[in-house]
N, C-alpha and C positions, 0 to 999 in steps of 0.2 A: 504494500500500500504506500503510495506516495503522499506523505503528509508534511513534507518540508522539514522533518526532523533529521538530525545527523544520524547515520547508521551506528549501530552499537560498536563496531570495530573501530570507528573513528573516535568514538566518545571515550573509550577506555584510556587513551593517553592524551586526550585533548587538554591543553593547558587552560582552556576556558573553564573547565570543571574543577580545577584545583581549588581546594578550600570551599567547594560548594557541594555539600552532601546533605542528604535528608533520609530520615527513617520514617516510614509510614507504618503505623500500627493498626492492623485490621485489613483483611483481604476481601471485604464485601465490595459492592459496587462503588461506594464512596472512596474506599482505600485504593482500589484498582485505578479509579479515575484520577485521584490525586497523584498516584505513582506515575502513571502515564504522562500526565501533564507536566510534572516536574522533570521527568526524564527527557521529554520532548524539548524542554528548554535547556538541556545540557547539564542538569543536576545529576549527580551520582546518587541513585536511590536504592535503598533496601526496603523491601516490603515484608512484614512479619505477620503471619496468620497462625492462630492457635489451632484451628481445625486442620484436618488433612487435605482440605480443598479450598479453593477460592469460591466466591459467590455469595457469602453471607447467608441470608435466609431465603435466597432464590437459587436453590440447588436441586440436584438429582441424586438418586441412589438406585441400586439394583435390588429387585425383588424377584427371584427366580429368573424367568426369561424377560421380565419387564424392566425397563428403565423408567423410574417413577420420579416425577417432580414432587417436591414436598408440598407444593400448593400451586394453584393456577395463578399465573401472573400475566396481566395484560398491560398495555400502554396505549396512549392515544396519539393521534397525529400532532397534537399540541405539545407533546412531551419532547421538545426539541433537543434537550440535553441527552436524554436516553437514546434518542435517534442518532445523535452525534456519537455516543458511546458505541452503539451497534456498528456504525460505519468505521469507527476507529479500530475495532477488533475484527473487522471484515465479516460481520454477522448479519448485515441488514437483510440479505436475501433469505435468511433462515427464520426471520420473524417479520413477515410482511404485514402491511396494513390492509384493511378492507378498502376496496375502491370507493365505497361510500357507506357511511354509518347505516347499519341495519341490524336491529336487535329484536329477535322474536320474543314476545312476552306471552306466556301461556297462563290463563286464569283457570285453575282447576275447578273452581266453583261453578263454571258455566258448562252447559251441555257439550258433549264431544261434537266437534264440527263447528263450534262457535267460540272456541276457547282462545284462538290465536289473535293477538294484536301485534303491531310492529311499531317500533320507534326508528324512523329512518329520515334521512335528509334528502332534499331536492337540490339541484345545482342552482340555487338562488342566493341572493345576499342575505346576511343576518338581519332580522330574525325570520325572514320569510322562508329560509331553508328548512325550518321545522314546522312551518304553518300547516301544510297539508297533513303531515303526520299527526300533529296534535288535534287537528279538526276531525280526523277520522279515527282517533284512538278509541277503541271500543270499551276499554276498561274504566273509562270515566264518563259521567253524564255530560250533557252539553253545557250545563251551568258550571260544572267542575272544570271543564276544559277552558271555558272563558276565564274563570278565576285563575287558572294556572298561567294563562297568557298575561294577565295583569300582574301577577306576582313576578313573573320572569322579567317584565319591563322594570318593575321596582327593583329587582335584584341587580339588573344591569346598571342601575344608578348608584350602587353601593361601592365604597372604596374598601377592598379587602385589607388594606394596610392600616385602616383606622383602628387604633387600639380599643375604641369603644365597641367595635363589632366583635372583637375577640372576647370581650367580657360577656356577651349575650349568647344565648343558645339558639340554634337554627329553628328548632321546633316551635318555640314561642313566636319567632318572627313569622313563620309560615302561618300559624294560627291567626296572628294579627293581620295577616294579608289574605284572609278568607279561604285558606286551604283546609279542606275537609280531611278527616282521618283517612278516607279512601284515597284522596289525592296524594297524601303523604306516602301511603303504602304503595300505590300503583305507579308513582312517578318519582317523587323526590327521594324517598328512601331506596327505591329501585336503583337509582344512580348513586346516591349518597353513601349507602351502607358499603357498597363495593369499593368506592374511592376513598372514603374517610375511615372506614372500619368502625362506624358508630351510627346509631339511628339519629334522626334529626334532633330529638330532644336532648341528646347527650353530646352534640357537636357544636363547636365554636361557630358562630355566625360568620366570623371573618374567614375561617378556612372553607366553610361551605360556599360562601360568596365567591371565593377564589376558584373553587372547583367548577361551579356552574357558569361563572362569567367566562373563564378561560376555555372550558370544554364545550359549552353549548352556545355561548353568546359573543364569541370573539371573531372567529373565522368560520365560514361554512363547513369546512372539513375538519375542524379542530377535534371533534369527538370520534372520528373514524377510529376503529379499534384494531390494534395489532397484537399478535401473540406468537410465541415461539412454536414453529412446526417441528422442532427438534427438542430433545431434553434440554432443560435450562443449564445443566452442567456442560453441555456442548458450547454454549455461549459464554457463560459467566466463569467457567473454570478453564476448559481446554483452549478456546479461542483467546480468552483474556490472558492466560498464561503465555500463549504464543506471542501475543502483542507485547507483553511485558519483557519477555526474553529478547525480542527483536529490538526493543527500546533500550536494552542494556540494564534492565532492573534486576537486581539480585532478589529472588523471591524465596522465602523460607516458610514452609507450612509446618504444622505440628510444633510451632515455636511460640510459646506464650511469654509475653513481656511481664516481668515482675515489678519493675520500677522504672521511672523516668525522672532524671534529675539534671539540674543546670549546674555546670561547673564554673569555677572562678575564672577560668580562661575563656569563658564565653561560649563554650561548646556544650552540647547536650550528651548525656550518657543514657543509653537505653540498655537495661539489664535483661538478659534472657539466660536460661540455664546454660552455664558453661561459657558464656561470652558476654562482654560489654561492648556495645557499639557506640561509636562517637559520631556526632552529626551536627551540622550547623542549624538544621531545622528538623522538627518532629511534627508529624501530623497524627493525632489520635483519631482514628476512624473506627471506633468501637461503640457499642451501646452506651447509653448515658450512665448507667451504674458502673460499668467498667471504666468509663472515662473518669468518673468521680474518684474511683480508687487510685487511678494513676496520676491524677493532677497534682503537681507540686504546690506547696503553700503559696498563696498570693496570686495564682494564675487567674482566678475569677473572683470578683467581689463577693459573690454569694454562691459558692460551689454547692451548697446544700439544695439549691433550687433544682439541680439536676435530678435529685432523688424525688422531687415533687412531680416530675414528669411521669405520668402513669403509663401503663402499657395496656394493650388490648389484644385479645387472642383471635386466631383464625383456625377453624377446624376444616379439614378436607376429608371427604368421604370418597373412597375409591371402590368401584364396582366393575368386575369383569364378567361379561355375559358370554355364552357359548355361540352367539350369533349377533348379527347386526340388528340393533333395536332402534337406532336413531339416525335419521338421514342428514340432519343439519349439523354444522360444526359446534354450535352452542345455542343455548336459549336460557332465559330467565323466567321465573315463575311467581305467581301470586296465589294466595289462598292455601299455602302449604309451607312447611318449614324449609323446603328446598329453595335455595336462592339462585345460583348460577350452575349450569351443567355444561361441561365441555367434553367433546370427543377427543380422547388422547390415544386412540388406537395406533395410528401410524407413528406418532412421535415416540411411543413407548416400545416399539418393536414387536408388538403383539402380532402373531402370524394368523390366528384364527379367532373369530368372535369379535367382540367390541368392548372397549375399556372406556368407561365414563368416570369423570372426576367432578365431584360436587364441591364448590367453594362456598364455605359458610362463614361469612364475616360477622363481627360483633358477637362472637360465640361464647360469651361469658357463661351462659346457662348450660352449655353442652361440652365445654372443653375437657371436663374430667369424666364425662359419661362413659361407662364401659362399652367396649366394642359390640358386645352382644345386644345391649339395649339400643345402640345406634342402628344396628342392623334391623332390629324389629321396627324401628321408627321409620327408617328411610327407604327400605325396599318396598313397602306398601305404597309410599308416596310416589316412588318412581313408577310403580304400576298404574297409579292414578294419572300420572302425567304422560307416560310414554306407553301407548297400547302394546307396542312390540315386546315389552319386557314381560308381559303376562304369560307368554308361552316359553320364555327363555329360561335357561338354567344359569344360576349364578355360580360361576367357577371360582371367584375369589371376591372377598370383601374385606377391606382393611381401612384404617384411618391414619392420618398424620395430623399431629397437633403442634401448633406454634403458640405457646401460651403467652409469649411476649412478641407477637408478630410485628406490631407497630407501636408507636407511641399513641396514647389515647388523645384524640383531638378535642378534649373537653374545653368548655369556656374558660378562658384565662390562661391556657397553655402557652399562648404566644409570648407572654412576658417571661416565661421560664426558659424559652429556647435561646441558647447563646449563639452569637455569630461565630465566624471562623477564627477571628483573632482573639487571643487571650492577652492578659497583662504581662505574661512571661515572654520576653523577646525570643522569637524563633519557635514558639509552640502554637499550634493551630488545631482546630477541631473540625471534624467532618462527620457526617452521618445524616440520615433522613430526618432525625429528630432535631437537628440544629435549625437555625433561623433562616430557612430557605424561602418561606412564604407558602410552601406546598405542604400538603399532608404527607403521611409516611408512605411514599411511593418510590418506585425505582427512579423516577424523575427527580424526586427530592434528593435521593442519595447521590446521584451523579452531579447534580447542581452543587451539593455541599462539597464534593471532592474538587470541583472546579474552583469554588470560592476559597477553599483552603490552599490550593496550589497557587492561585492568583496572589493571595496575601503573602505566601512564602516567597514567591518569585520577586515580588516587590521589595521585600526586606533583603533578599539575597542579591538584588541588583541584576536579576536575570530578565531578559525580554519575555513578554508573553508570546507563546507560540500562536501565530495568527489563526491556524485552523481550529484551535481549542475554543475560540470564541465566536466561531461562525454560527453556532446555534443561537447566540444572543441576537444576531442580526435576523436570523430566521424568525425568532419569536416576535 
């Protein structure tokens, strides 16, 4: 890939890199992004990850003949930073976007044959691009559809960066703007739960406004959906590792950092078992609690605030059938505990039958439920939703649980999220939970890595790699 960065072999002895080194702690999307950005600017980078793989919480594992993603991850066309990341690791073709937003929505409470609605866009300017879809959306009454349109226009006028919005909850705002419980269920939460990992009443109005303004009310194609057609590990581990290697980054997995300290000579010491690394800059790209443990004294005015940033779980239910039961790549549902269902057959390597993955966000009530109980709950729901499952044999049923999948987007969380810079010279923070303006998404993680790298490069006197900020222009 030609990105304007010097090749690794030229970098190793390049006098421009003398005295310019960085350690990135954490090999999730934020850490990989920061490492690539720093290396592309000529900084000597070491990336340390405690797990045996890269990718953070967007990863894959083997289960028999299947390659399983721990959870279904999607992105939108407006996720310009994550799209840059895919391009940088040469993975864009493996995670394509829809040509045009089209979300099948099945209401199980309606008679079969009348259950399907769609949220899709037309090639028209905002907000007309969603006008026909909303006008014909069968899961809301005519009055509810009109009220949704008025609320959307009111939402378009909000400033998501206003601290006052962060202190309010989205559910109360929707109620004050005439949204019925049905409208919240069939539209606002349909999108919001999947992107925020919280129902409207538990979500910051500021974050919700950001999601809906950016995704649905900015550009006609902003909400077109993309997802990996290969296992996530192919993107976030294998291709990411290849890109890091090509950039000259030293990557160490199964390497847990035990301490980070600032020396009197102005360098940083990063301690790992059996080795102490010295660096001019350190990026902590790990979860907020781990960051709190590693922060040296004085790095933040109120480090305890990191511990106030809550977490929210996501449950994923995986079902393998002996035959094809679903013709479409995905759908979402109403009137059932089932939220989003994706066909993962091809990506998993399954040779016969069909493999469906259910992504259940805001899963506080089910995250610790035994597998047997989840099986009793979800298999009948799938039979209600997908007629083809009724005659099919379940070959495998299992769950994956991410108890701390995201930070909780609760009202007031914005004041707790720190920026990339700390008060300790040469120490920077990255992670989807930092102050990116986005909820806990892959987009937020990549943006945080860019912000941390940008701050570090400025302090190190290194030029910004031009290609790194192309996504800002696209946005």
